[in-house]
VEXVO-266176 format. One record per residue (C-alpha): residue in three letters; x, y, z. Coordinates in steps of 0.5 Angstrom, whole numbers, plus 2048, in hexadecimal, padded with zeros to 3 digits. Layout:
<atoms>
ALAXYZ
...
</atoms>
This chain:
<atoms>
MET7EE77B835
ARG7F078083B
LYS7F777F83A
LEU7F6781833
LEU7F2787835
ILE7F878983A
LEU7FD788835
PHE7F978C830
ILE7F9792835
LEU800791837
THR80279182F
ALA7FE79782E
ILE80079B834
SER80879A832
PHE80679C82B
ALA8037A282D
PHE8097A4832
LEU80E7A282C
GLN80B7A6827
ASN80A7AC82C
SER8117AC82E
SER8137AE827
ILE80E7B4827
PRO8127BB828
LYS8107BE82E
VAL8117C5831
ALA8107C8838
VAL8117CE83C
ASN8127CE844
SER80C7D2845
VAL8077D6841
ILE8067DB847
LEU80C7DE84A
ALA80E7E384F
GLN8127EA84C
GLY8197E884C
ASP8187E084C
GLU81C7DC847
LEU8187D9841
ILE81B7D283F
LEU8197CF839
SER81B7C8837
ALA8197C3831
SER81B7BC830
ASN81A7B782A
LEU81C7BC825
LEU81F7BB81E
GLU8277BD81E
GLY8287C481B
SER8277CB81D
TYR8207CE820
LYS81E7D5821
LEU81B7D8827
VAL8177DF827
LEU8157E282D
ASN8107E882D
SER8107ED833
PRO80A7F0835
SER80D7F7833
GLY80E7F482C
GLN8167F382D
VAL8187EC829
ILE81D7E882B
SER81F7E3826
GLN8247DD827
ASN8267D7823
ILE8287D1827
ASP82B7CA825
SER8287C4827
ILE82C7BF82A
ASP82A7B782A
GLY8237BA829
LYS8237BE82F
LEU8247C6830
ASP8237CA836
TYR8237D2837
LYS8227D783D
LEU8207DE83D
LYS81F7E3843
LEU8187E6842
ASP8197ED845
GLU8137F0841
SER80C7EF843
GLY8067ED83F
ASN8057E883A
TRP80B7E5836
ALA80A7E182F
ILE80E7DC82E
ASN80F7D9827
PHE8147D2826
SER8157D081F
GLY8197CC81B
GLY81A7C4819
GLY8127C5816
LEU8107C881D
ASP80C7CE81E
THR80A7CF825
LEU8077D5828
MET8067D6830
GLN8057DB835
VAL8087DD83C
SER8057E2841
VAL80A7E6845
MET8067E984B
PRO8097F084D
LEU80B7F0855
SER80B7F8856
ASN8097F785D
PRO80C7F0860
GLU8097F1866
SER8027F1864
SER7FE7EB865
ALA7FC7EB85E
SER8037EA85C
LYS8057E5861
GLU7FF7E185F
ILE8017E2858
ASN8087E085A
ALA8067DA85E
ALA8027D7858
VAL8077D8853
ALA80C7D4858
ASP8077CF858
SER8077CF850
GLU80E7CE84F
ASN8127C884D
THR80B7C584C
VAL80B7C2844
VAL8057C1840
GLU8057BD83A
VAL8017BF834
ASN8007BB82E
THR7FD7BC828
ALA7FB7B5827
ASN7F47B3827
GLU7F27AE82C
ALA7EC7AB82E
ILE7EC7AA836
ASN7E77A683A
THR7E67A9840
ASP7E47A4846
ASN7DF7A984B
SER7DA7A7850
THR7D57A684B
THR7DA7A2846
ASP7D87A6840
THR7DD7A583A
GLN7DE7AC837
ALA7E27AE831
ILE7E67B4832
ASN7EA7B782C
GLY7F17BA82D
ALA7F77B9831
GLU7F87B5837
THR7FB7B983D
SER7FF7B5841
ILE8027B8848
SER8087B584B
THR8087B5852
ASP80D7B2857
ASN80A7AF85D
THR80F7AD862
GLU80A7A8866
ALA8087A485F
GLU8097A4858
THR8047A4853
SER80379F84D
ALA8077A1847
ASN8017A1843
THR7FD7A5848
ASN7FB7AD846
ILE7FB7B184C
LEU7F67B684D
THR7F77B9854
GLY7F37BC859
GLN7F17C385B
THR7F57CA85B
PRO7F37D185C
SER7F17D4856
LEU7F67D8853
THR7F17DC84E
ASN7EE7DF854
ILE7F57E1857
ILE7F77E4851
GLN7F07E8850
GLU7F17EB857
ALA7F87ED855
MET7F67F084F
PRO7F37F784E
ASP7EC7F884D
ASN7ED7FD848
ASP7EC7FA841
ASP7F080083E
SER7F67FE841
GLU7FC7FC83E
ALA7FC7F5841
GLY7F47F583F
GLN7F67F6838
ASN7FC7F1837
ALA7F97EC83C
ALA7F77E5838
PRO7F17E2838
VAL7F07DD83D
SER7EA7D9840
ASP7E97D7847
THR7ED7D1848
GLU7F47D184A
VAL7FA7D0845
ILE8007CC849
SER8057CC843
THR8067C983C
GLU80A7C4838
THR8087C4831
THR8087BD82D
VAL8087BF826
ALA8077B9821
SER80D7B881C
PRO80D7BB815
GLU80D7B4812
VAL8077B2815
SER8017B2810
PRO7FA7B6812
GLU7F57B1814
THR7EE7B2814
THR7EA7B281B
GLU7E37B481C
ALA7DF7B7822
THR7D97B3823
SER7D67B9827
PRO7D57C0826
SER7D97C182D
GLU7DF7BD82B
ALA7E07C2824
SER7E47C8824
ASP7E77CC81E
THR7ED7D0820
ASN7F27CF81B
SER7EE7D1815
THR7F17D280D
GLU7F07DA80D
ALA7EF7DD806
ILE7F37E4806
GLY7F47E9801
ASN7F07EE7FC
ALA7EE7EC7F5
ASN7F27E67F6
PRO7F27E47FD
THR7F87E1800
GLU7F77DA803
LEU7FA7D880A
SER7FA7D180A
LEU7FC7CE811
ASN7FD7C7811
THR7FD7C3818
GLN8007BC818
THR7FD7B881D
GLU7FC7B181F
ASN7F97AC824
THR7FD7AB82A
GLU7FC7A9832
MET8007AC837
THR8027A883D
GLU8087AA842
GLN80A7A7849
ALA8087AC84F
SER80F7AD853
THR80E7B4855
GLU80B7B685C
VAL8057BB85C
ASP8057BF862
SER8017C6860
LEU7FF7C5859
ASN7F87C1858
THR7F47C1852
GLN7ED7BF852
ALA7E97BC84C
GLN7E27BC84C
SER7DE7B8847
THR7D77B9845
GLU7D17B6842
THR7CC7B983D
THR7C77BA841
GLU7CA7BC848
ALA7D17BD84B
THR7D37B8850
ASN7D77B9856
THR7DE7B9857
GLU7E17B2859
ASN7E87AF858
THR7E87A9854
THR7EE7A5851
THR7F07A684A
GLU7F17A0847
ALA7F579E841
ILE7F27A183A
GLU7F279C834
PRO7F579F82E
THR7F07A0828
ASN7F17A4822
GLU7E97A5821
VAL7E57AA825
GLN7E07A782A
SER7D97A982A
THR7D77AC830
GLU7D17B0834
THR7D17B7832
ASN7D47BB838
GLU7D27C283B
VAL7D87C783A
LEU7DC7C8840
ASN7DF7CF83F
ASN7E47CF845
GLU7E77C8843
LEU7EA7C583D
ALA7EB7C8837
THR7EA7C4830
GLU7EC7C782A
ASN7EA7C4823
THR7F07C681E
THR7EE7C6817
THR7F37C4812
SER7F57C780B
PRO7F07C6806
GLU7F57C1802
SER7F47BC807
ASN7ED7BD809
THR7EF7BA810
GLU7EC7BD816
THR7F07BC81D
ASN7ED7BD824
THR7F27BF829
GLU7F17C0830
THR7F57C3835
ASN7F37C283D
GLU7F77C983F
LEU7FA7CC839
ALA7F87CD831
VAL7FF7CE82E
GLU7FF7CF826
SER8047CB823
THR8037CA81B
THR8077C9815
THR8067CF811
ASN8067D0809
PRO8097D6807
VAL8047DC805
GLU8027DB7FE
GLU7FD7DF7F9
SER7F77DB7F7
ILE7F17DD7F3
SER7EC7D97F7
THR7ED7D77FE
THR7EB7D2803
GLU7E87D4809
THR7E67CF80F
ASN7E07D1814
THR7E27D181B
GLU7DD7CE820
ALA7DD7CF828
THR7E07C982C
GLU7DC7C6832
VAL7E07C4837
LEU7E17BD83B
ASP7E47BC841
ASN7E67B5844
GLU7E67B384B
ALA7EC7B084E
GLU7EF7AD854
THR7F67AD857
THR7F97A6859
GLU7FA7A9860
PRO7F57AE863
MET7F77B5863
ASN7F57BA869
THR7F07BF865
ASP7EC7C5868
THR7E57C3864
SER7E37C9867
SER7E67CD862
SER7E47CD85B
PRO7E97CA857
THR7EB7CD850
GLN7F07CC84A
GLU7F27D2846
GLU7F27D283F
ALA7F67D683A
VAL7F37D6833
PHE7F97D982E
ALA7F47DC829
ASN7F87E2827
PRO7FD7E682B
THR7F97EC82E
THR7FB7F382C
THR7F87FA82E
GLU7F67FA827
ALA7F27F4827
GLN7EF7F182E
VAL7ED7EA82E
PHE7EA7E6833
ALA7E77DF834
PRO7E07DE830
LEU7DB7DA834
SER7D87D4830
GLY7D17D482E
ALA7D07DB82F
PRO7CE7E0829
ILE7D47E5827
ASP7D17EC826
PHE7D57F1822
ALA7D57F9823
ILE7D97FF81F
VAL7DC804824
ASP7E0809822
SER7E380581C
LYS7E47FF821
LEU7E17F9820
ILE7DF7F6826
ALA7DC7EF827
LYS7D87ED82E
GLN7D57E7830
SER7D07E7836
GLU7D27EF837
LYS7D97ED838
PRO7DF7EF833
ILE7E27E9830
TRP7E67ED82B
GLN7E77F4827
LEU7EA7F6821
ASP7EC7FD820
PHE7F080181B
ALA7F680681B
LYS7F480E819
ASN7F4810812
SER7F380980F
GLY7EC80B80D
ASP7E580A80F
THR7E1804812
ALA7DB80380E
GLY7D5803813
ASN7D27FC812
ILE7D57F5812
ILE7D37EE80F
LYS7D27E8813
GLN7D37E180F
ASP7D47DB812
ASP7DA7DB817
PHE7DD7E2813
VAL7DB7E9814
TYR7DD7EE80E
LEU7DF7F5810
GLY7E17FB80B
HIS7E67FF80D
GLY7E9804809
ASN7EA801802
SER7EB7FA805
LEU7E57F5806
LEU7E77F080B
ARG7E57E980D
ILE7E67E8814
ASP7E57E2819
SER7DF7E381D
LYS7E27DF823
THR7E97E2823
GLY7E97E9820
LYS7EE7E681B
VAL7EE7E9814
LEU7EE7E480F
ALA7EE7E7809
ARG7EE7EE806
TRP7EC7F17FF
LEU7EE7F87FC
LEU7E87FC7F9
SER7E98027F5
GLY7E78077FA
GLN7E4808801
ILE7DF803803
THR7D8806805
ALA7D4800806
ILE7D47F9805
THR7CE7F4804
GLU7CC7ED803
ASN7C87EB7FD
ALA7C77E57F8
ASP7CD7E67F4
GLY7D27E77FA
ILE7D47ED7FF
ALA7D37F37FB
ILE7D87F97FD
ASP7D68007FC
VAL7DC8057FA
LYS7DD80C7FA
ILE7E280E7F5
ASP7E48157F1
ASP7E081B7F0
GLY7DA8187F4
ASN7DA8127EF
SER7D880B7F2
GLU7D98047F0
ASN7D67FD7F3
PHE7DA7F77F3
VAL7D87F07F5
LEU7DC7EB7F9
ARG7DA7E47F7
GLY7DE7DE7FB
ASN7E57E17FB
ASN7E57E57F5
LEU7E37EC7F3
ASP7DE7EC7ED
ARG7E47F17E9
ALA7EB7F47EB
ALA7EB7FB7EE
HIS7ED8017EB
PHE7EF8067F1
SER7EC80D7F2
THR7F18127F1
ASP7F08157F8
PRO7F88157FB
LYS7F6813802
LEU7F380C800
TYR7FA80A7FE
THR7FC80B805
TRP7F7807809
LEU7F9800809
GLU80080380B
ASN7FD807811
GLU7F9802813
ALA8007FE815
ASN802804819
VAL801800820
SER8067FF826
ASN8077F8825
PRO8077F681D
ALA8097EF81F
ALA8037EE824
ARG7FE7F181F
LEU8007EC81A
ALA7FD7E781E
GLN7F67EA81D
ASP7F77ED816
PRO7FC7E9812
THR7F97EC80B
ASN7FC7F380C
PRO8037F3809
TRP8067F980C
LEU8057F5813
TYR80A7F0810
LEU80F7F680E
LYS80F7FA814
ALA8107F3818
GLY8167F2814
GLN8187F9815
ALA8187F881D
ASN81B7F181D
PRO8227F181E
ASP8237EA81B
PRO8257EB814
ALA8227E4812
GLU81C7E5815
ALA81B7EC812
LYS81D7EA80B
SER8177E480C
LEU8127EA80F
PHE8147EE809
ASN8137E8804
ASN80C7E7807
ALA80B7EF806
ILE80C7EE7FF
ASP8087E87FE
THR8027EB802
THR8017F17FE
ASN7FB7F17F9
SER7FC7F87F6
PHE8017FB7F2
TYR8018027F7
ASP8037FE7FD
ALA8087F97F9
ALA80B7FF7F6
GLY80B8037FD
ILE80E7FD801
SER8147FC7FB
GLN8168047FD
GLN816802804
LEU81A7FC803
LEU81F8007FE
GLU820805804
ALA8227FF809
GLY8277FC804
GLN8237F6802
ASN8247F77FA
SER8227F17F7
LEU81C7F07FC
SER81A7F87F9
THR81B7F57F2
LYS8167EF7F3
ALA8117F47F7
PHE8117F97F1
SER8117F37EC
LYS80A7F17F0
SER8087F87F0
LEU8087F87E8
SER8057F17E7
ASP7FF7F47EB
PHE7FF7FA7E7
ALA7FF7F67E1
ALA7FA7F17E3
ARG7F57F77E5
GLY7F57FA7DE
TYR7F98007E0
ASP7FE8037DB
PRO8048077DD
ARG80480B7D7
LEU7FD80E7DA
VAL8008107E1
THR8018177DE
ASP80081A7E5
MET80681A7E9
LYS80381B7EF
LEU7FF8157EE
HIS8058127EC
ASP8088137F3
SER8028117F7
TYR80280A7F4
ASN80980A7F7
PHE80C80A7F0
PRO81480B7F0
LEU8158127EC
LYS8158167F3
ALA81A8127F6
PHE81E8117EF
ASN81F8197EF
SER8218197F6
ALA8268147F5
ILE8298187EF
ALA82981E7F3
LYS82D81B7F9
GLY8328187F4
ASP8308117F6
LEU83280D7F0
SER8308067F3
LYS8298077F5
ALA82880C7EF
ALA82A8067EA
ILE8258017EE
LEU81F8067ED
ALA8218087E6
GLU81F8017E4
GLN8198027E7
VAL8178097E4
LYS8198077DD
TYR8128037DD
PHE80E80A7DE
LEU81280D7D8
SER80D8107D3
PRO80C8167CE
ASN8068187D3
SER80B8187D9
PRO81181D7D8
GLU81281D7DF
ILE8158167DF
ARG8198187D9
SER81C81E7DC
ALA81E8197E2
LEU8218147DE
VAL82581A7DA
ASN82881C7E1
TYR82A8157E3
ALA82E8157DD
ASP83181B7DF
LEU8338187E5
LEU8368127E2
LYS83A8167DE
LYS83C81B7E3
ASN83F8157E7
GLY8438127E1
ASN83D80D7DE
LYS83D8107D7
ASP83B80A7D4
GLU8358087D9
ALA8338107D8
ASN83280F7D1
SER82E8097D1
TRP82980C7D6
ARG8298137D2
LYS82780F7CC
ILE82280B7D0
ALA81F8127D3
LYS81F8157CC
SER81B80F7C9
SER8158127CD
ASN8158187C8
LYS8128147C2
THR80C8187C1
THR8058147C0
VAL8028197BB
SER8038197B4
ASN8048217B4
ILE80A8247B9
LEU80682A7B9
ASP8008277BC
LYS8058257C2
ILE80882C7C2
PHE8018307C3
ALA7FE82B7C7
SER80482C7CC
LEU8048337CB
ALA7FC8337CD
GLY7FE8307D4
VAL8018377D6
ALA7FE83C7D1
TRP7FB8407D6
TYR8018417D9
ALA8058427D3
ALA8008477D1
LEU80184B7D7
ALA80984A7D6
THR80884D7CF
LEU8048537D1
LEU8098547D7
SER80F8547D1
SER80B8597CD
LEU80B85E7D3
ALA81285C7D4
LEU81385E7CD
HIS8108657CE
LEU8148667D4
VAL81B8657D0
LEU8188697CB
LEU81686F7D0
PHE81E86F7D2
LYS82086F7CB
TYR81C8757C9
TRP81D8787CF
ARG82287E7CD
PRO81E8807C6
GLN8188807CA
SER81B8857CF
VAL81D8897C9
MET8168897C6
LEU81388B7CD
ASN8198917CE
ARG8178947C8
LYS8108947CA
ARG8118977D0
GLU81689C7CC
ALA81089E7C8
GLY80B89F7CE
LYS8088997CE
LYS8078957D4
PRO80888D7D3
SER8038887D5
PRO8058847DC
LEU80387E7D8
ALA8088807D2
ARG80D87B7D4
LEU8088757D3
PHE8078777CC
ALA80E8757CA
ILE80B8707C5
ARG80B8767C0
TYR8128767C0
TYR81386E7BE
SER81586C7B7
THR8108697B3
THR8138627B4
GLU8138637BB
LYS80C8647BB
LEU80B85E7B6
VAL80F85A7BB
LEU80A85C7C1
GLY80485B7BD
LEU8078537BC
ILE8088527C3
LEU8018547C5
ALA7FE8507BF
SER80284A7C2
THR7FF84C7C9
VAL7F884B7C5
LEU7FA8457C2
LEU7FC8427C9
ALA7F68447CC
GLY7F28407C7
LEU7F683A7C8
GLY7F583B7CF
ALA7ED83B7CE
TRP7EE8357CA
HIS7F28317CF
ASP7ED8337D4
LYS7E78307D1
ALA7EB8297D2
SER7EE82B7D8
ASN7E88287DD
LEU7EA8217DC
PRO7E981C7E2
LYS7F081B7E6
ALA7EE8147E5
ILE7F08157DE
ALA7F88157E0
SER7F78107E5
GLY7F980A7E0
SER7F38067DF
TYR7ED8087DB
ALA7E98027DE
ASN7E88077E4
LYS7E18097E5
SER7E28107E5
VAL7E58107DE
GLN7E080C7DB
SER7DB8117DE
PHE7DE8167DB
ILE7DF8137D4
ASN7D88117D4
THR7D58187D5
ALA7DB81C7D2
ASN7D981F7CB
LEU7DF81C7C7
SER7E081D7C0
ALA7E481C7BA
GLN7E98167B9
GLN7EC8177BF
GLY7E68177C3
ASP7E48107C0
PHE7EB80D7C1
ILE7EA80F7C9
LYS7E380C7C9
GLY7E68067C6
TYR7EC8057CA
THR7E78067D1
ALA7E38017CE
GLN7E87FC7CD
VAL7EC7FC7D3
ASN7E57FB7D7
ASN7E47F57D2
LYS7DE7F87CE
THR7E17F57C8
THR7DB7F67C3
ASP7DB7FE7C5
ALA7E27FE7C5
GLU7E27FC7BD
LYS7DC8007BC
TYR7E08077BE
TYR7E78057BB
GLN7E48047B4
ALA7E080A7B5
ALA7E780E7B6
GLY7E980C7AF
ASN7F080C7AD
PHE7F280F7B4
PRO7F980B7B5
GLN7F880A7BC
ALA7F18077BB
LEU7F38027B6
ASN7F98007BA
ASN7F47FE7C0
LEU7EF7FB7BB
ALA7F57F67B9
ALA7F67F47C0
LEU7EE7F47C1
THR7ED7EF7BB
GLY7F37EC7BA
ASP7F47EE7B3
ASN7FB7F17B2
SER7F97F47AB
PHE7F67FA7B0
VAL7FD7FB7B2
THR8007FB7AB
LYS7FB8017AA
ALA7FC8057B0
LEU8048057AE
THR8028087A7
TYR7FF80E7AA
ALA80480E7B0
LYS80A80B7AE
ASN80D80C7B5
LEU80880A7B9
PRO80B8077BF
GLU8068027C1
ALA8058007BA
LEU80C7FF7B9
TYR80C7FA7BF
ASN8067F67BD
SER8097F57B6
GLY80F7F27B9
LYS8147F77B9
GLU8197F97BF
VAL8167FF7C2
GLU8198037C8
GLY8148057CE
PHE8107FF7CF
ASP8147FC7D4
PHE80D7FB7D9
GLN80A7F77D3
LYS8107F37D2
ASP8117F17D9
PHE80A7F17DC
LEU8057F07D6
PRO80A7EB7D1
GLY8067E97CB
LYS8017EE7CB
ALA8007F37C6
VAL8017FA7C8
LEU7FB7FF7C8
SER7FC8067C6
VAL7F980A7CC
PRO7F68117CC
THR7FA8177CD
ASN7F881E7CF
GLU7F98207C8
ASP7F381B7C6
PHE7EE81E7CB
GLN7F08257C9
ALA7EE8247C2
ALA7E881F7C4
LEU7E58257C9
SER7E782B7C6
GLY7E982A7BE
ASN7F082B7BC
TRP7F58317BD
GLN7F48347B6
ASP7ED8357B7
ALA7EE8387BE
ILE7F383D7BB
ALA7EE83F7B5
LYS7E88407BA
THR7EC8447BF
PHE7ED8497B9
THR7E78497B6
SER7E28487BB
THR7E08497C3
TYR7E48437C5
LEU7E78467CA
LEU7E18497CD
ASN7DF8427CF
THR7E48407D4
THR7E78437DB
PRO7EE8417DC
PHE7F18417E3
GLY7EA8417E6
LEU7E88487E5
ASN7E184A7E5
SER7DE84B7DE
ILE7DD8527DE
VAL7E48547E1
TRP7E784F7DB
LYS7E38537D6
ILE7E585A7D9
ILE7EC8577D8
LEU7EB8557D1
GLY7E885C7D0
LEU7EE8607D2
PHE7F385B7CF
ALA7EF85C7C8
ILE7F08647C9
TYR7F78637CB
THR7F885F7C5
LEU7F48647C0
LEU7F886A7C2
SER7FF8667C1
LEU7FD8657BA
LEU7FA86C7B9
TRP80186F7BB
ILE80486B7B5
LEU8018707B0
TRP8048767B4
PRO80A8787B2
ARG8108797B7
PRO81487F7B7
ARG81A87F7B3
MET81F8807B8
ALA81D87A7BC
ARG8218767B7
ASN8288777B9
ALA82787A7C0
PRO82C8787C6
ARG82A8737CB
SER8298737D2
PHE82D86F7D7
LEU82786B7D9
TYR8258697D2
ASN82C8657D2
ILE82B8627D8
PHE8238607D6
SER82585E7CF
PHE8298597D2
LEU8248567D7
VAL81F8567D2
PRO8228527CC
GLY8208547C6
SER81D85B7C8
GLY82385E7C5
MET82285B7BE
ALA81B85D7BE
ASP81C8627B8
GLU81F85C7B4
MET8198577B5
TRP81D8517B7
GLY81D8537BE
ILE8168507BF
LEU81A8497BE
LEU81E84B7C4
LEU81884E7C8
LEU8138497C7
PRO8178437C9
TRP81A8477CF
ALA8138487D2
ILE8118417D1
PHE81783D7D3
GLY8188427D9
LEU8118417DB
ASP8128397DB
ALA81983A7DF
ILE81583E7E4
SER8108397E5
ARG8148337E6
PHE8198377EA
PHE81483A7EF
GLY80F8347EE
LEU8098387EC
GLY8068327E9
PHE8068337E2
ALA80B8317DD
ILE80B8307D5
ASN80B8287D4
GLY8128267D1
LEU81682C7D4
SER81A82B7DA
LEU81E8307DE
ARG82582E7DB
LEU82282F7D4
ASP81F8367D6
TYR8268387D9
PHE8298367D3
VAL82483A7CE
LEU8248407D2
GLY82C8407D3
VAL82C83F7CB
ILE8278457CA
TYR82B84A7CF
ILE8328487CB
ILE82F84A7C4
ASN82B8507C7
LEU8328527CA
ILE8368517C4
ALA8308557C0
ILE83185B7C5
VAL83885B7C4
VAL83785C7BD
GLU8328617BD
PHE8368657C2
LEU83B8657BD
SER8368687B8
TYR83386D7BD
ARG83A8707BE
GLN83B8717B7
ARG8358747B6
MET8368797BC
ASN83D87B7B9
LYS83987C7B2
LEU8348807B6
LYS8398857B9
GLU83C8867B2
GLU8368887AF
ASP83188B7B4
LEU83488F7B9
ASP82E8927BC
LEU82A88C7BD
ALA8318897C0
ARG83188E7C5
GLU82A88D7C6
PHE82B8867C8
ASN8318887CC
LEU8368857C8
ILE83A88B7C7
LYS83B8917CB
</atoms>
């Protein structure tokens, strides 16, 4: 029986050794190096192939190296000249290992602290500590012969003893060494704000000698192990929910196995001694040296007594694997906990799985070497433990939490600080201009919730790592916990607010964002940190961090991977669109297109419609491409413009003339570069937006004109004054003759006599003047009509009527007529209030747009047919009837198979709030309509005074029609200034033939539009462009020049006839001497 037992033990040991020999191992020569020392990384038992080594220096520099394994082994050496913490990532062949090395500065080599550090580093070099991710049950034979179950990896230190060799199956834990932690702490500055202090990795009081990470091979399936006491369970690699409305899930799959390590002791130990202590539940025993016996391998965790935590000794980690396996693995390291995982790609998930983390209590084992060592028991021996949680940065300082003690949180200057026993363990701060931090937090299990800007963050309470992010519609002002979940109060436009509820991992509804342009920069500004790659370790939910890390990475493959992560992590259309523009600038054209496609997918999923984005400033705030498109066209960059044109076309609609104008300019650029066919194609696409959605084209014209009516009225008023000026010079000489005659008769002319030149105007010219003034009144009436509907909330032009500000306005506005019912029906429909929507659409009667939407709401296509009977060219109804219609690329690509709704236009709001334009014009001339408005922000009294003066001016002008002019004025000679001004003011020279007004009024309107567009004054007539203005004005001046030439020839004939028929008058006019 005894022989069988021995045979069984030897067989198990051999099996464990063979099994362990196939496990990949990664090691560094030392985790603490002096500045300028050489780092040596070696790996064994690797799969054949290429492996990637990435080193992140303390200053943020990234060193990347691809290394091929040879016979399953590889080595890499690098001199580390920069002091601080170096993060090392070794990946490939199913491995993904993270380690950290501290490089100590030697600014004063002669100082005692430096000498102690150098000595300690020298002691730690060339000593290898193997760390296996396998789980073992270790039976420790101490003075009390207690059997304790220890989860985690077995640490084996190979030593060479010249006097004797130990058994191959014995694990050596050697005696005592001076505490390296104490030496380091004495050498480092006391000021926590120092650079070294901020970049220092969290450490405990135990000493790190060196590391070798043994990683389970990818082929090994996860095995379920279970801790039998609270002190043996911890959870460091948890499944993290990351995202916004759809949080992104990070699955960390750790493959482990149960193994037992044994190695032959063959290295002499001179100065490196390690002490192992073992404590029972009730009291700590004295340190004594005992012989470590061979450990019987087992696949089950043996039950043990609960042991007291020894914070300065062996660290035990319990790793919870991905939810798919439901496997918990316990990982224990003696010196160094190294993150080594096989990770899944970041993937979006509506529902995410989170695993709570628990603190691990630590056990240590007494051990004895086979040969007695010379030890100094007067000193307190310690082992240093380096816990690689998150790489520390100046933006987020992380310290090792103490198990058992509660964690307190405080918000200080927009920073979230976590403290344990009054000692900060981590903090999360934010860059400037990234929004405000809400004044309260929610603590829930192992998580803490914080509102910053428009982001709700779920944070690991122990490590400070951001696990999930949800984007809300505006600045978060408060978060509270209730029976429904976590309630979030949000401030949006115009003092409005709304409330969201987070239930589990999902918000109760999609967010429709505020129109505050600053909101769309918050997340990007939050990523403005000195080291984006390091910040990513604490916050993997910010896509801009991936982008910035990729931009700083010199390795094209790694940069592209980070860019893809940036796209995958985005959860808002404006962030995806912004990243798309950045990628396009970086020359990543295909990734830019991918990001923009995701942007519009989110845009559609939230219920936005590009036809409703009529405010181009908001278009730019959304990071949409119009601005970049215009810039590319201006620079003549055809390649970039071609990509952006495919994006801009999605926003083409009759309500966005700026988009059409940009596409026309692009077509011109193509034509200029010889691409005539492509130019014609894009010009055709641009013209498709000209299709009106109203049955009467006059509605469109007057509604467009009403938008600039006040400026147009001012222009026509000025044109009447310009006509007065031209006619003053036209009749200057006959008026001079009349004034001379008065002087000769002994009468003194009035100094204001020249102002009454209107007396010499022809009847036709007086009528033209009257018509111009009437046009001024008409335009003023349209302006007053427009003003009644001009105070629409900015959110109306934001792209969605599901916005809380839009709903509030629609519910309180006095909307009338068919257009009003249509608007209310559409608002109810996009907010899923189908009963209300159907009621309003039916109340709209035969309004074509309401009928089209009613068909989409009810599924009854007969309403589409009916809509086309009232508006045969209604684009949405044609599209829904199955006909091919241009201009619906967004619906075809991002909402395939869905009926297209007719959307409210500015004309609809105008009619719903102010009635139709015909009624407005009638009221202008028949009532006190103009008295009830105040244009340009004028005081009402001042406005009434202006109206009174204008009425007097108009009345006098009309009365002069009844006053006959002197006969000699008909064929009077003209002054030189008249010829000049009659050319500058088109139509003024033909005012006596009535049709001159056909040149004068268009000149005033198009001239005003051209001036506004050229100088960027902020007002313009929809449907016009600067190019069109120039063309129309050019035609007007050409016609005017021809008319002047013809009129001048006629004038010469009349002057010659005057010389022949009336010599005396000709002499008064100085035509003859």
